[in-house]
TORBALO-182955 format. One record per atom (N, C-alpha, C): atom name; x, y, z. Coordinates in Angstrom, 2 decimals. Layout:
+-------+---------+---------+---------+
! atome !       u !       v !       w !
+-------+---------+---------+---------+
!    CA !       X !       Y !       Z !
...
+-------+---------+---------+---------+
end
This chain:
+-------+---------+---------+---------+
! atome !       u !       v !       w !
+-------+---------+---------+---------+
!     N !    5.68 !   27.05 !   17.38 !
!    CA !    6.94 !   27.55 !   17.94 !
!     C !    7.22 !   28.97 !   17.47 !
!     N !    6.93 !   29.23 !   16.19 !
!    CA !    7.17 !   30.56 !   15.62 !
!     C !    6.31 !   31.61 !   16.33 !
!     N !    5.06 !   31.24 !   16.64 !
!    CA !    4.16 !   32.16 !   17.36 !
!     C !    4.67 !   32.44 !   18.77 !
!     N !    5.21 !   31.42 !   19.41 !
!    CA !    5.74 !   31.58 !   20.76 !
!     C !    6.87 !   32.61 !   20.76 !
!     N !    7.79 !   32.49 !   19.82 !
!    CA !    8.93 !   33.41 !   19.74 !
!     C !    8.44 !   34.83 !   19.45 !
!     N !    7.49 !   34.95 !   18.54 !
!    CA !    6.94 !   36.28 !   18.22 !
!     C !    6.25 !   36.88 !   19.44 !
!     N !    5.46 !   36.08 !   20.15 !
!    CA !    4.79 !   36.56 !   21.35 !
!     C !    5.79 !   36.97 !   22.42 !
!     N !    6.83 !   36.18 !   22.56 !
!    CA !    7.89 !   36.47 !   23.53 !
!     C !    8.47 !   37.86 !   23.29 !
!     N !    8.81 !   38.15 !   22.04 !
!    CA !    9.42 !   39.44 !   21.71 !
!     C !    8.42 !   40.59 !   21.72 !
!     N !    7.13 !   40.30 !   21.61 !
!    CA !    6.11 !   41.36 !   21.69 !
!     C !    5.76 !   41.72 !   23.13 !
!     N !    6.24 !   40.95 !   24.09 !
!    CA !    5.94 !   41.21 !   25.49 !
!     C !    6.78 !   42.40 !   25.95 !
!     N !    6.17 !   43.57 !   25.90 !
!    CA !    6.91 !   44.81 !   26.21 !
!     C !    7.43 !   44.82 !   27.64 !
!     N !    6.65 !   44.31 !   28.57 !
!    CA !    7.09 !   44.29 !   29.97 !
!     C !    8.36 !   43.46 !   30.10 !
!     N !    8.36 !   42.29 !   29.51 !
!    CA !    9.52 !   41.41 !   29.58 !
!     C !   10.73 !   42.04 !   28.89 !
!     N !   10.53 !   42.57 !   27.70 !
!    CA !   11.64 !   43.16 !   26.95 !
!     C !   12.22 !   44.39 !   27.68 !
!     N !   11.37 !   45.18 !   28.28 !
!    CA !   11.83 !   46.35 !   29.03 !
!     C !   12.62 !   45.91 !   30.26 !
!     N !   12.14 !   44.88 !   30.94 !
!    CA !   12.83 !   44.37 !   32.13 !
!     C !   14.19 !   43.79 !   31.76 !
!     N !   14.24 !   43.01 !   30.70 !
!    CA !   15.52 !   42.45 !   30.24 !
!     C !   16.48 !   43.58 !   29.85 !
!     N !   15.95 !   44.62 !   29.20 !
!    CA !   16.78 !   45.77 !   28.83 !
!     C !   17.36 !   46.45 !   30.06 !
!     N !   16.56 !   46.59 !   31.11 !
!    CA !   17.05 !   47.23 !   32.34 !
!     C !   18.19 !   46.42 !   32.93 !
!     N !   18.05 !   45.10 !   32.94 !
!    CA !   19.12 !   44.24 !   33.46 !
!     C !   20.38 !   44.39 !   32.60 !
!     N !   20.22 !   44.33 !   31.27 !
!    CA !   21.37 !   44.45 !   30.37 !
!     C !   22.07 !   45.80 !   30.50 !
!     N !   21.29 !   46.87 !   30.64 !
!    CA !   21.88 !   48.20 !   30.78 !
!     C !   22.65 !   48.29 !   32.10 !
!     N !   22.07 !   47.79 !   33.18 !
!    CA !   22.76 !   47.83 !   34.48 !
!     C !   24.06 !   47.02 !   34.42 !
!     N !   24.02 !   45.84 !   33.82 !
!    CA !   25.22 !   45.01 !   33.72 !
!     C !   26.28 !   45.69 !   32.84 !
!     N !   25.84 !   46.34 !   31.78 !
!    CA !   26.78 !   47.05 !   30.89 !
!     C !   27.44 !   48.20 !   31.63 !
!     N !   26.68 !   48.92 !   32.44 !
!    CA !   27.24 !   50.01 !   33.24 !
!     C !   28.31 !   49.47 !   34.18 !
!     N !   28.07 !   48.28 !   34.78 !
!    CA !   29.07 !   47.66 !   35.65 !
!     C !   30.37 !   47.40 !   34.90 !
!     N !   30.26 !   46.89 !   33.68 !
!    CA !   31.45 !   46.59 !   32.89 !
!     C !   32.21 !   47.87 !   32.57 !
!     N !   31.49 !   48.91 !   32.16 !
!    CA !   32.14 !   50.19 !   31.83 !
!     C !   32.83 !   50.77 !   33.06 !
!     N !   32.14 !   50.77 !   34.20 !
!    CA !   32.76 !   51.26 !   35.43 !
!     C !   33.97 !   50.41 !   35.81 !
!     N !   33.87 !   49.10 !   35.58 !
!    CA !   34.99 !   48.20 !   35.86 !
!     C !   36.20 !   48.49 !   35.00 !
!     N !   35.98 !   48.86 !   33.74 !
!    CA !   37.09 !   49.21 !   32.84 !
!     C !   37.80 !   50.46 !   33.37 !
!     N !   37.04 !   51.44 !   33.82 !
!    CA !   37.66 !   52.65 !   34.38 !
!     C !   38.38 !   52.37 !   35.69 !
!     N !   37.78 !   51.52 !   36.52 !
!    CA !   38.34 !   51.23 !   37.84 !
!     C !   39.56 !   50.33 !   37.75 !
!     N !   39.48 !   49.26 !   36.96 !
!    CA !   40.56 !   48.27 !   36.89 !
!     C !   41.51 !   48.48 !   35.71 !
!     N !   41.15 !   49.41 !   34.82 !
!    CA !   41.96 !   49.70 !   33.63 !
!     C !   42.06 !   48.50 !   32.70 !
!     N !   41.06 !   47.63 !   32.75 !
!    CA !   41.00 !   46.48 !   31.84 !
!     C !   39.56 !   45.98 !   31.75 !
!     N !   39.25 !   45.29 !   30.66 !
!    CA !   37.93 !   44.73 !   30.44 !
!     C !   37.81 !   43.41 !   31.20 !
!     N !   36.73 !   43.24 !   31.94 !
!    CA !   36.50 !   42.02 !   32.69 !
!     C !   35.07 !   41.55 !   32.41 !
!     N !   34.94 !   40.56 !   31.54 !
!    CA !   33.61 !   40.06 !   31.15 !
!     C !   32.85 !   39.48 !   32.33 !
!     N !   33.55 !   39.01 !   33.35 !
!    CA !   32.88 !   38.44 !   34.52 !
!     C !   31.95 !   39.46 !   35.18 !
!     N !   32.25 !   40.75 !   35.03 !
!    CA !   31.38 !   41.78 !   35.59 !
!     C !   30.02 !   41.80 !   34.89 !
!     N !   30.00 !   41.37 !   33.62 !
!    CA !   28.73 !   41.38 !   32.88 !
!     C !   27.81 !   40.24 !   33.31 !
!     N !   28.38 !   39.10 !   33.63 !
!    CA !   27.54 !   37.96 !   33.97 !
!     C !   27.46 !   37.71 !   35.47 !
!     N !   28.27 !   38.43 !   36.25 !
!    CA !   28.30 !   38.21 !   37.70 !
!     C !   27.31 !   39.08 !   38.45 !
!     N !   27.27 !   38.84 !   39.74 !
!    CA !   26.41 !   39.65 !   40.61 !
!     C !   27.28 !   40.56 !   41.46 !
!     N !   26.65 !   41.53 !   42.08 !
!    CA !   27.38 !   42.51 !   42.89 !
!     C !   27.85 !   43.65 !   42.02 !
!     N !   28.20 !   44.75 !   42.66 !
!    CA !   28.73 !   45.91 !   41.94 !
!     C !   27.69 !   46.98 !   41.68 !
!     N !   28.17 !   48.07 !   41.09 !
!    CA !   27.35 !   49.27 !   40.84 !
!     C !   26.96 !   49.34 !   39.39 !
!     N !   25.69 !   49.53 !   39.08 !
!    CA !   24.50 !   49.50 !   39.94 !
!     C !   23.99 !   48.07 !   40.09 !
!     N !   23.06 !   47.89 !   40.98 !
!    CA !   22.47 !   46.57 !   41.18 !
!     C !   21.53 !   46.24 !   40.02 !
!     N !   21.90 !   45.22 !   39.24 !
!    CA !   21.02 !   44.79 !   38.15 !
!     C !   19.77 !   44.11 !   38.70 !
!     N !   19.90 !   43.50 !   39.89 !
!    CA !   18.72 !   42.90 !   40.54 !
!     C !   17.68 !   43.99 !   40.83 !
!     N !   18.14 !   45.06 !   41.45 !
!    CA !   17.23 !   46.16 !   41.79 !
!     C !   16.69 !   46.82 !   40.52 !
!     N !   17.55 !   46.99 !   39.53 !
!    CA !   17.14 !   47.63 !   38.28 !
!     C !   16.05 !   46.81 !   37.59 !
!     N !   16.27 !   45.51 !   37.47 !
!    CA !   15.28 !   44.65 !   36.83 !
!     C !   13.98 !   44.58 !   37.60 !
!     N !   14.07 !   44.43 !   38.92 !
!    CA !   12.86 !   44.34 !   39.74 !
!     C !   12.07 !   45.64 !   39.72 !
!     N !   12.77 !   46.78 !   39.80 !
!    CA !   12.08 !   48.08 !   39.78 !
!     C !   11.47 !   48.35 !   38.41 !
!     N !   12.19 !   47.97 !   37.35 !
!    CA !   11.66 !   48.15 !   36.00 !
!     C !   10.41 !   47.29 !   35.79 !
!     N !   10.47 !   46.04 !   36.26 !
!    CA !    9.32 !   45.15 !   36.15 !
!     C !    8.11 !   45.72 !   36.90 !
!     N !    8.33 !   46.18 !   38.12 !
!    CA !    7.22 !   46.74 !   38.91 !
!     C !    6.65 !   47.99 !   38.25 !
!     N !    7.53 !   48.87 !   37.79 !
!    CA !    7.06 !   50.10 !   37.15 !
!     C !    6.30 !   49.79 !   35.86 !
!     N !    6.84 !   48.88 !   35.06 !
!    CA !    6.19 !   48.51 !   33.80 !
!     C !    4.81 !   47.91 !   34.05 !
!     N !    4.71 !   47.03 !   35.02 !
!    CA !    3.40 !   46.43 !   35.33 !
!     C !    2.45 !   47.48 !   35.88 !
!     N !    2.97 !   48.40 !   36.69 !
!    CA !    2.13 !   49.48 !   37.20 !
!     C !    1.58 !   50.33 !   36.06 !
!     N !    2.41 !   50.63 !   35.09 !
!    CA !    1.97 !   51.44 !   33.94 !
!     C !    0.96 !   50.67 !   33.10 !
!     N !    1.25 !   49.40 !   32.82 !
!    CA !    0.39 !   48.58 !   31.95 !
!     C !   -0.93 !   48.19 !   32.63 !
!     N !   -0.86 !   47.77 !   33.87 !
!    CA !   -2.03 !   47.18 !   34.54 !
!     C !   -2.65 !   48.08 !   35.59 !
!     N !   -1.97 !   49.16 !   35.94 !
!    CA !   -2.47 !   50.07 !   36.97 !
!     C !   -1.73 !   49.86 !   38.27 !
!     N !   -1.43 !   50.95 !   38.93 !
!    CA !   -0.71 !   50.87 !   40.19 !
!     C !   -1.62 !   50.41 !   41.33 !
!     N !   -2.92 !   50.24 !   41.03 !
!    CA !   -3.86 !   49.72 !   42.04 !
!     C !   -4.24 !   48.27 !   41.75 !
!     N !   -3.53 !   47.62 !   40.80 !
!    CA !   -3.87 !   46.25 !   40.43 !
!     C !   -3.18 !   45.24 !   41.35 !
!     N !   -3.73 !   44.03 !   41.37 !
!    CA !   -3.15 !   42.96 !   42.14 !
!     C !   -1.78 !   42.58 !   41.54 !
!     N !   -1.62 !   42.73 !   40.24 !
!    CA !   -0.34 !   42.41 !   39.59 !
!     C !    0.77 !   43.32 !   40.09 !
!     N !    0.45 !   44.61 !   40.19 !
!    CA !    1.45 !   45.55 !   40.70 !
!     C !    1.77 !   45.23 !   42.16 !
!     N !    0.76 !   44.90 !   42.95 !
!    CA !    0.99 !   44.58 !   44.36 !
!     C !    1.93 !   43.38 !   44.48 !
!     N !    1.71 !   42.37 !   43.68 !
!    CA !    2.56 !   41.17 !   43.71 !
!     C !    3.99 !   41.49 !   43.32 !
!     N !    4.17 !   42.20 !   42.21 !
!    CA !    5.52 !   42.47 !   41.73 !
!     C !    6.22 !   43.50 !   42.62 !
!     N !    5.47 !   44.39 !   43.24 !
!    CA !    6.07 !   45.35 !   44.18 !
!     C !    6.65 !   44.59 !   45.38 !
!     N !    5.86 !   43.65 !   45.91 !
!    CA !    6.35 !   42.83 !   47.04 !
!     C !    7.57 !   42.02 !   46.61 !
!     N !    7.53 !   41.46 !   45.41 !
!    CA !    8.67 !   40.72 !   44.87 !
!     C !    9.90 !   41.62 !   44.77 !
!     N !    9.73 !   42.85 !   44.29 !
!    CA !   10.85 !   43.78 !   44.14 !
!     C !   11.46 !   44.13 !   45.49 !
!     N !   10.64 !   44.33 !   46.49 !
!    CA !   11.15 !   44.63 !   47.84 !
!     C !   12.01 !   43.47 !   48.34 !
!     N !   11.53 !   42.24 !   48.17 !
!    CA !   12.29 !   41.06 !   48.61 !
!     C !   13.61 !   40.97 !   47.86 !
!     N !   13.59 !   41.17 !   46.55 !
!    CA !   14.80 !   41.10 !   45.73 !
!     C !   15.82 !   42.14 !   46.19 !
!     N !   15.37 !   43.37 !   46.40 !
!    CA !   16.29 !   44.44 !   46.79 !
!     C !   16.82 !   44.23 !   48.22 !
!     N !   15.95 !   43.78 !   49.11 !
!    CA !   16.41 !   43.49 !   50.47 !
!     C !   17.45 !   42.38 !   50.45 !
!     N !   17.19 !   41.33 !   49.68 !
!    CA !   18.13 !   40.22 !   49.57 !
!     C !   19.45 !   40.68 !   48.94 !
!     N !   19.38 !   41.51 !   47.92 !
!    CA !   20.59 !   41.96 !   47.23 !
!     C !   21.52 !   42.73 !   48.16 !
!     N !   20.96 !   43.56 !   49.01 !
!    CA !   21.83 !   44.36 !   49.88 !
!     C !   21.96 !   43.79 !   51.28 !
!     N !   21.16 !   42.82 !   51.61 !
!    CA !   21.21 !   42.26 !   52.96 !
!     C !   21.90 !   40.92 !   53.00 !
!     N !   21.15 !   39.89 !   52.66 !
!    CA !   21.62 !   38.52 !   52.80 !
!     C !   22.84 !   38.26 !   51.92 !
!     N !   22.76 !   38.62 !   50.63 !
!    CA !   23.89 !   38.33 !   49.74 !
!     C !   25.11 !   39.17 !   50.09 !
!     N !   24.92 !   40.39 !   50.56 !
!    CA !   26.06 !   41.20 !   50.97 !
!     C !   26.75 !   40.58 !   52.18 !
!     N !   25.96 !   40.09 !   53.13 !
!    CA !   26.54 !   39.42 !   54.30 !
!     C !   27.31 !   38.17 !   53.88 !
!     N !   26.78 !   37.45 !   52.91 !
!    CA !   27.46 !   36.27 !   52.40 !
!     C !   28.82 !   36.65 !   51.81 !
!     N !   28.87 !   37.77 !   51.10 !
!    CA !   30.13 !   38.24 !   50.53 !
!     C !   31.14 !   38.61 !   51.60 !
!     N !   30.67 !   39.26 !   52.66 !
!    CA !   31.57 !   39.60 !   53.78 !
!     C !   32.11 !   38.34 !   54.44 !
!     N !   31.24 !   37.36 !   54.63 !
!    CA !   31.68 !   36.09 !   55.22 !
!     C !   32.71 !   35.41 !   54.32 !
!     N !   32.49 !   35.48 !   53.00 !
!    CA !   33.45 !   34.88 !   52.06 !
!     C !   34.81 !   35.56 !   52.20 !
!     N !   34.82 !   36.88 !   52.39 !
!    CA !   36.09 !   37.60 !   52.58 !
!     C !   36.83 !   37.14 !   53.83 !
!     N !   36.09 !   36.97 !   54.90 !
!    CA !   36.70 !   36.51 !   56.15 !
!     C !   37.23 !   35.08 !   55.98 !
!     N !   36.42 !   34.22 !   55.37 !
!    CA !   36.87 !   32.84 !   55.15 !
!     C !   38.09 !   32.79 !   54.22 !
!     N !   38.12 !   33.66 !   53.21 !
!    CA !   39.29 !   33.69 !   52.33 !
!     C !   40.54 !   34.09 !   53.10 !
!     N !   40.42 !   35.03 !   54.02 !
!    CA !   41.56 !   35.43 !   54.84 !
!     C !   42.03 !   34.26 !   55.71 !
!     N !   41.08 !   33.56 !   56.30 !
!    CA !   41.42 !   32.38 !   57.10 !
!     C !   42.13 !   31.34 !   56.24 !
!     N !   41.59 !   31.12 !   55.02 !
!    CA !   42.21 !   30.14 !   54.11 !
!     C !   43.62 !   30.58 !   53.72 !
!     N !   43.82 !   31.89 !   53.49 !
!    CA !   45.17 !   32.39 !   53.18 !
!     C !   46.12 !   32.11 !   54.34 !
!     N !   45.66 !   32.38 !   55.56 !
!    CA !   46.49 !   32.13 !   56.73 !
!     C !   46.86 !   30.65 !   56.84 !
!     N !   45.89 !   29.78 !   56.64 !
!    CA !   46.15 !   28.33 !   56.71 !
!     C !   47.07 !   27.91 !   55.57 !
!     N !   46.83 !   28.44 !   54.35 !
!    CA !   47.65 !   28.07 !   53.19 !
!     C !   49.12 !   28.44 !   53.42 !
!     N !   49.35 !   29.64 !   53.91 !
!    CA !   50.73 !   30.08 !   54.10 !
!     C !   51.44 !   29.31 !   55.20 !
!     N !   50.66 !   28.66 !   56.05 !
!    CA !   51.27 !   27.79 !   57.07 !
!     C !   51.50 !   26.39 !   56.50 !
!     N !   51.10 !   26.17 !   55.24 !
!    CA !   51.37 !   24.92 !   54.55 !
!     C !   50.45 !   23.77 !   54.88 !
!     N !   49.29 !   24.07 !   55.43 !
!    CA !   48.43 !   22.98 !   55.88 !
!     C !   47.30 !   22.64 !   54.91 !
!     N !   46.88 !   23.59 !   54.06 !
!    CA !   45.73 !   23.34 !   53.19 !
!     C !   45.82 !   24.24 !   51.96 !
!     N !   45.29 !   23.77 !   50.85 !
!    CA !   45.24 !   24.59 !   49.64 !
!     C !   43.84 !   24.43 !   49.05 !
!     N !   43.07 !   25.50 !   49.02 !
!    CA !   41.70 !   25.48 !   48.52 !
!     C !   41.47 !   26.67 !   47.60 !
!     N !   40.40 !   26.60 !   46.81 !
!    CA !   40.01 !   27.72 !   45.96 !
!     C !   39.41 !   28.83 !   46.81 !
!     N !   39.60 !   30.07 !   46.35 !
!    CA !   39.03 !   31.21 !   47.07 !
!     C !   37.53 !   31.29 !   46.81 !
!     N !   36.80 !   31.77 !   47.80 !
!    CA !   35.37 !   31.99 !   47.67 !
!     C !   35.12 !   33.33 !   46.99 !
!     N !   34.01 !   33.44 !   46.30 !
!    CA !   33.65 !   34.68 !   45.62 !
!     C !   33.12 !   35.67 !   46.65 !
!     N !   33.74 !   36.87 !   46.71 !
!    CA !   33.37 !   37.85 !   47.73 !
!     C !   32.38 !   38.89 !   47.24 !
!     N !   32.40 !   39.23 !   45.95 !
!    CA !   31.50 !   40.26 !   45.44 !
!     C !   30.19 !   39.59 !   45.04 !
!     N !   29.30 !   39.45 !   46.01 !
!    CA !   28.04 !   38.75 !   45.78 !
!     C !   26.87 !   39.71 !   45.92 !
!     N !   26.88 !   40.53 !   46.94 !
!    CA !   25.76 !   41.41 !   47.23 !
!     C !   26.06 !   42.86 !   46.88 !
!     N !   25.19 !   43.72 !   47.32 !
!    CA !   25.27 !   45.14 !   46.99 !
!     C !   25.22 !   46.00 !   48.24 !
!     N !   25.82 !   47.17 !   48.15 !
!    CA !   25.65 !   48.17 !   49.19 !
!     C !   24.27 !   48.81 !   49.00 !
!     N !   23.75 !   49.45 !   50.03 !
!    CA !   22.46 !   50.14 !   49.86 !
!     C !   22.48 !   51.16 !   48.73 !
!     N !   23.59 !   51.86 !   48.53 !
!    CA !   23.69 !   52.85 !   47.45 !
!     C !   23.57 !   52.18 !   46.08 !
!     N !   24.23 !   51.03 !   45.92 !
!    CA !   24.15 !   50.31 !   44.64 !
!     C !   22.72 !   49.88 !   44.35 !
!     N !   21.99 !   49.46 !   45.39 !
!    CA !   20.60 !   49.06 !   45.23 !
!     C !   19.73 !   50.26 !   44.88 !
!     N !   19.94 !   51.39 !   45.56 !
!    CA !   19.15 !   52.59 !   45.29 !
!     C !   19.39 !   53.09 !   43.86 !
!     N !   20.65 !   53.09 !   43.42 !
!    CA !   20.95 !   53.52 !   42.05 !
!     C !   20.29 !   52.56 !   41.06 !
!     N !   20.35 !   51.24 !   41.33 !
!    CA !   19.67 !   50.26 !   40.48 !
!     C !   18.17 !   50.48 !   40.45 !
!     N !   17.58 !   50.80 !   41.59 !
!    CA !   16.15 !   51.09 !   41.69 !
!     C !   15.77 !   52.26 !   40.77 !
!     N !   16.49 !   53.36 !   40.89 !
!    CA !   16.18 !   54.53 !   40.06 !
!     C !   16.46 !   54.27 !   38.59 !
!     N !   17.49 !   53.50 !   38.29 !
!    CA !   17.79 !   53.15 !   36.90 !
!     C !   16.64 !   52.35 !   36.30 !
!     N !   16.15 !   51.36 !   37.03 !
!    CA !   15.04 !   50.53 !   36.55 !
!     C !   13.76 !   51.33 !   36.33 !
!     N !   13.43 !   52.20 !   37.28 !
!    CA !   12.24 !   53.04 !   37.13 !
!     C !   12.39 !   53.95 !   35.92 !
!     N !   13.56 !   54.55 !   35.76 !
!    CA !   13.81 !   55.46 !   34.63 !
!     C !   13.68 !   54.72 !   33.30 !
!     N !   14.25 !   53.54 !   33.20 !
!    CA !   14.18 !   52.77 !   31.95 !
!     C !   12.73 !   52.43 !   31.62 !
!     N !   11.95 !   52.04 !   32.62 !
!    CA !   10.53 !   51.73 !   32.38 !
!     C !    9.78 !   52.98 !   31.93 !
!     N !   10.01 !   54.10 !   32.60 !
!    CA !    9.30 !   55.33 !   32.23 !
!     C !    9.67 !   55.78 !   30.82 !
!     N !   10.94 !   55.71 !   30.48 !
!    CA !   11.38 !   56.10 !   29.13 !
!     C !   10.79 !   55.15 !   28.09 !
!     N !   10.71 !   53.88 !   28.42 !
!    CA !   10.17 !   52.88 !   27.49 !
!     C !    8.69 !   53.10 !   27.21 !
!     N !    7.97 !   53.62 !   28.18 !
!    CA !    6.53 !   53.79 !   28.02 !
!     C !    6.09 !   55.20 !   27.65 !
!     N !    7.04 !   56.11 !   27.43 !
!    CA !    6.68 !   57.46 !   26.99 !
!     C !    6.12 !   57.36 !   25.58 !
!     N !    4.98 !   57.98 !   25.37 !
!    CA !    4.33 !   57.87 !   24.05 !
!     C !    4.43 !   59.13 !   23.27 !
+-------+---------+---------+---------+
end
């Protein structure tokens, strides 16, 4: 077990990718403090917002594997395809889900105020705008490049 933990922490690709996610989530919290004038821990563990931690982590993982294994390796090809799917999903499918949640919440508000039903609100901040994904992409690449500078 001790060897497993040591190996886990020696995995530079994994540690760099986790760092990219943590940095992106921390930036969301800091921006949230400026925007809302209060600390909201839900921004750290939630999805959506600026920058995209999904894009940051996926781009960092792809860049790190490209640096370690070569940008012409099968590993890079696999993780590059994975990163494209993650980023497309973050700004496409999940963003649409958030918009639908907003519309459904409005419908629920209308029904609630008419006294017919009382339900919990759906979470609307689920996906990302294309800009949030692009900023996350560049953040992840930058973190990987900085991590591998010798």
